[in-house]
Phi, psi and omega in degrees: 000149185255165186291333180290316179292320181297317180295322179295318180294319181294316180295317180296319180296317180295319180294316179295317179299318180295321179294318180295314180299317180296317179295316179295318179297317179298315179296318179296315178298318179297317179296318179294319178298320178296314180298317179295319180296318178297313179299321178296317179294322177295319178300324179283354177101003179278102180256009183268355185288151180263122182248126178237136178248121183252353182236163180256008180278189183299321178295318177297318178295320177299316180296320178296319178296318177298321179297313179297319180298317180296316180296316180292321176297320178299316179296318180298316180293321177298317178297319179295322178295317178298318178297320178298319178296317179296319178296319179297316178299315180298317179297321178296316179295319179296318179297318178296317177299319178299318179295320179295317178298319179298317178298317178297319180294320178298317178297319180294319177297317179297317179296319179295318178297317179295320178297318179297319179295319178296318178298321178296318178296318179297318179297317179296317179296320179296320177297315179298319179296319178297317178297315179298319179296320177297318179296317179298319179298315179299313180297319180296317178295319178298317180295319179298316179295317180296319179296318179297318179295317179297319180297318178296317179296319179296318178298318179296317180295319179298317179297318180295318180295321179295319179295319180296321180293318180294318180293321179294321179293321180293320179294318181293327180287325181281340180264000000 
């Protein structure tokens, strides 16, 4: 073989190797750019993107891992949203219960206030009744004393009338 043919084969081999390396590098760069773009969108919160892995190399494994991560994050966020809705419902129910308790407490305070006012009126009436009872007692004692005095006077009057009758009979016998 001659040196010219050998050099041609070598140049052709180097050119083909460079083309293959360039094609592989280009494919690898495109796959890496896609993976970086997907990771960037996930970082920004976009979990709706569709990730497809077409190769079994490291880039393909990275894309599959990104896909699984996105799916799990979506499930986690959905669960958190459902929990948030449940917490909101619970908070609403607790607030409603609080309003009902507040209404009940207001009614109880009003009833207690009314009971206190009624108790004050009863106390005032009881004081008035006690004063009236004292007055009745005084009048009763006065009446009892007057009745006793009247009875004594009646007894005295009866005695006087008997004496008058006896004296009148004696006068009538003498006349």
